C-alpha positions, 0 to 999 in steps of 0.5 A, spaced: 557 436 202 560 436 209 556 433 215 553 438 219 558 441 224 564 440 219 567 445 214 566 444 207 572 445 202 570 451 197 567 447 191 571 452 186 577 449 188 577 442 186 580 444 179 584 450 178 589 451 172 595 455 171 602 455 167 609 457 167 613 456 160 619 455 165 617 449 167 612 446 163 612 445 155 607 442 150 608 434 151 611 431 144 609 424 142 613 419 146 615 412 145 614 407 151 621 408 153 621 415 153 615 415 157 618 410 162 624 414 163 620 420 164 616 417 169 621 413 172 626 420 173 621 423 179 623 417 183 629 415 188 626 408 188 621 404 184 618 398 186 617 395 181 620 397 175 618 392 170 611 393 173 611 400 171 613 399 164 608 394 164 603 399 166 605 404 161 604 399 156 597 398 157 595 404 160 596 411 156 593 415 162 595 411 169 593 415 175 598 417 180 597 419 187 600 424 192 597 427 198 598 432 203 597 435 210 595 442 209 599 444 216 602 451 215 608 454 212 610 451 205 617 450 204 620 449 197 620 442 196 612 442 197 612 448 192 617 447 187 620 441 187 612 438 187 611 442 181 617 439 177 615 432 179 607 433 177 609 437 171 614 431 169 608 426 170 603 430 166 607 430 160 608 423 160 601 422 159 599 421 167 593 423 171 595 426 178 590 426 183 593 431 189 589 428 196 588 434 200 588 431 206 584 436 211 581 430 215 588 427 216 591 434 218 585 434 223 587 427 226 594 429 226 592 435 230 595 440 225 593 447 226 590 445 233 585 441 230 581 447 226 579 444 220 577 451 217 584 453 218 586 447 215 582 448 209 584 455 208 592 453 208 590 448 203 587 453 198 593 457 199 597 452 197 593 451 191 594 458 189 602 457 190 602 451 185 598 455 180 602 461 180 609 457 180 606 453 174 604 447 176 600 444 169 593 445 172 590 447 165 590 441 161 585 437 166 591 432 168 591 434 175 585 434 180 585 436 187 581 432 191 579 434 199 579 428 203 573 431 207 569 431 201 570 425 198 570 421 204 563 424 206 560 422 199 563 415 198 563 413 205 559 407 204 566 405 200 571 408 204 570 406 211 569 398 210 576 398 206 579 402 212 576 397 217 578 391 213 585 394 212 585 395 220 582 388 221 588 385 217 594 388 220 597 387 227 598 394 231 606 393 231 605 393 223 601 399 223 605 402 229 611 402 224 608 406 219 607 412 224 613 416 221 608 418 215 605 423 220 612 425 222 611 421 229 615 415 231 613 409 235 616 411 241 611 418 241 604 418 245 600 417 240 592 418 240 587 413 237 586 417 232 593 417 229 593 410 230 587 410 225 591 414 220 596 409 217 589 405 215 586 410 212 592 413 208 593 405 206 585 405 204 586 412 200 590 408 195 585 404 193 579 409 194 582 414 189 584 408 184 591 409 184 596 406 179 602 409 182 603 412 189 608 418 188 609 420 195 616 421 199 621 416 201 618 418 208 611 415 206 615 408 203 612 404 209 605 405 208 605 404 201 608 397 202 603 396 207 598 397 201 602 392 197 602 387 202 594 388 203 594 386 196 597 379 197 593 378 203 586 379 199 589 375 193 589 382 189 593 381 183 594 388 181 598 392 186 600 399 186 607 401 184 611 405 189 615 411 186 618 414 192 621 422 190 627 424 193 627 428 200 630 435 200 634 435 206 635 441 211 640 446 210 644 445 216 649 439 217 646 432 218 639 434 217 636 429 212 629 432 212 627 439 212 623 441 219 618 447 219 620 447 226 626 450 225 626 456 220 633 456 218 633 449 215 628 450 210 627 455 204 619 457 205 615 460 199 614 466 202 621 468 204 624 475 202 630 475 198 634 477 204 632 471 208 634 466 202 640 470 202 641 469 209 639 462 210 644 459 204 649 464 207 649 460 213 647 453 210 652 447 211 656 447 204 663 443 205 668 444 199 670 439 195 664 434 198 658 432 194 655 427 199 651 430 205 652 437 202 644 440 202 646 446 197 649 441 192 642 437 193 638 444 192 642 445 185 640 438 183 633 437 185 631 445 184 635 449 180 637 444 174 630 441 173 627 449 173 632 452 169 636 446 165 642 450 167 646 453 173 649 460 173 655 461 177 657 469 178 664 470 180 670 475 179 675 474 174 680 472 179 676 466 182 675 464 174 669 468 172 662 467 170 661 460 169 654 456 166 653 449 168 649 445 163 649 438 167 649 437 174 654 431 173 659 437 169 657 442 176 659 436 180 666 434 177 668 442 178 666 442 185 669 436 187 676 438 184 676 445 188 675 449 182 668 452 185 668 454 192 662 454 196 663 462 197 662 463 189 656 457 189 652 460 195 650 467 192 649 464 185 644 459 188 641 464 193 640 468 186 637 462 183 632 460 188 630 467 189 628 468 181 623 462 182 620 465 189 618 471 185 612 468 182 609 466 189 603 469 191 605 468 198 608 475 197 603 481 198 596 481 199 594 474 199 600 473 204 597 478 209 590 475 208 592 468 210 596 471 216 589 474 218 586 468 218 591 463 221 596 468 223 595 467 231 596 459 230 602 460 226 605 465 231 604 461 237 608 455 234 614 459 231 611 459 225 609 465 220 609 472 224 603 474 226 601 480 221 594 483 221 595 489 217 591 489 210 
């Protein structure tokens, strides 16, 4: 239960189920090497691979942890790419704990620090994952609200946070502030300085074997491993950092919610997706730094197991690529032009987004509750019509 004066997350949203045959399937019996390859595939970096192999050999159902701030609009990396990653992990036998960091969002002053609005956004994110096809029916995925869990086990959580804070100098903690989307040069509140210590504590509090977060969270995950050295703890959490989907404009290493043109959002209409992809940076014959190819690799191929390019007979006719490597070779050789790539990419993305509950009634309900805040921050349009 939440403390007096605090909003509580709805009890019926702790576990939810769903499924999408396009994304998930029955997990076959796998040997150790097969499980390792699947789990390892979700990470752009793994610290350390030998530890991961040893963990999988000893533990049939290791615990993977990822956390997210319910902070507004949900982009395609959060909605679709996260679903792909979670389903790979559960198919390999992992249990996934998704930490709904409502208190953390409040500390970071998201949604104006309004916990009720933050929790409303968290509920809608769960509904999106359910509709998109995250493996929520098997019991292998659990949503945990930070406010509820910390309150219920405060005597366990806060001494851990205090010990991590006591053992680290301020400069080391400051190096972790990028996990909040901040920089060391920003004017931070005391709450935001506490944030990295809390996130580090989450790993041990949730008894996570694997930290499965984005590359932008690497520094605080390394802090957890350093803490293990400091307290002479032999077991260390394995860091499996996933790829960060870039923004659609040139030189954008990460999508930005403050720049709507840089990302595809789960509530985007077909025309919006088409326009964003049409305007996206996509240099011909170039793979490195090309966001359109990044979307093909990390969204389209994992979802459909192929990429269908539709073009006129004059330009080569329809082509179905069954591997990203095949697609890259054709693109680098100049056999596929961006003008043919972009419409096919937009069409594939729109097919995926058709299942999003953000379209229709649930979308307008969310606008009623939190639309004013989104509008003030150039986020979702302010709609109040039911």
